[in-house]
C-alpha positions as CSV (number, residue, x, y, z in Angstrom):
1,M,-70.3,-71.5,108.2
2,K,-71.7,-73.9,105.4
3,L,-72.0,-76.8,107.9
4,T,-73.9,-73.8,110.1
5,Q,-75.9,-74.2,107.4
6,I,-76.8,-77.3,106.3
7,C,-77.0,-78.0,110.2
8,A,-79.6,-75.9,110.5
9,L,-81.6,-77.3,107.6
10,A,-81.0,-80.5,108.7
11,G,-82.5,-80.3,112.0
12,A,-84.8,-77.9,110.6
13,L,-86.1,-80.6,108.7
14,V,-85.9,-83.2,111.2
15,F,-87.9,-80.9,114.1
16,S,-91.0,-80.6,111.1
17,S,-91.3,-84.8,110.3
18,V,-91.7,-84.4,114.7
19,A,-94.2,-81.8,115.0
20,L,-96.4,-83.2,111.8
21,A,-96.1,-87.2,113.2
22,E,-99.7,-88.1,114.1
23,G,-99.7,-87.8,118.2
24,G,-102.9,-90.1,118.5
25,G,-105.4,-87.4,118.0
26,D,-106.9,-89.5,115.4
27,R,-107.4,-92.2,117.4
28,T,-108.7,-90.1,120.3
29,F,-111.4,-88.7,118.4
30,E,-112.1,-91.8,116.5
31,K,-112.4,-94.0,120.7
32,M,-114.5,-90.8,121.3
33,M,-117.3,-91.5,118.3
34,A,-117.3,-95.2,119.2
35,A,-118.1,-94.2,122.5
36,K,-121.1,-91.4,121.5
37,D,-122.3,-94.2,119.6
38,L,-122.5,-96.4,122.1
39,A,-124.5,-93.9,124.2
40,M,-126.2,-93.8,121.5
41,E,-127.0,-96.7,121.1
42,K,-128.1,-97.7,124.8
43,Y,-130.5,-94.6,125.1
44,L,-132.6,-95.2,122.0
45,A,-132.9,-98.9,123.6
46,R,-133.8,-97.7,127.1
47,E,-136.5,-95.3,125.6
48,G,-138.0,-97.3,123.5
49,K,-137.1,-95.0,120.2
50,S,-135.5,-95.5,116.2
51,A,-132.1,-94.5,115.5
52,P,-133.1,-90.8,114.2
53,V,-133.0,-90.5,110.0
54,V,-130.1,-87.3,109.3
55,S,-131.7,-85.2,105.9
56,S,-128.8,-85.6,104.0
57,D,-128.7,-89.5,104.5
58,E,-131.9,-89.4,102.9
59,K,-130.8,-87.6,100.3
60,N,-128.3,-90.1,99.5
61,E,-130.7,-93.0,100.0
62,K,-133.7,-91.2,97.0
63,A,-130.0,-90.2,94.5
64,K,-129.1,-93.7,94.5
């Protein structure tokens, strides 16, 4: 009985560490954001416009 409980605990710890391991989602998100930024730069260059200013960026610049 004691051996079964130890094995169950060890199995739960191993399973949880595998379940919480990074599955590549962060890398995928980073690649997606980089592709979005590149597409936005190309669009702005083609349209001849400047990059839009985000209002939170303006507040941060004024605070400095």
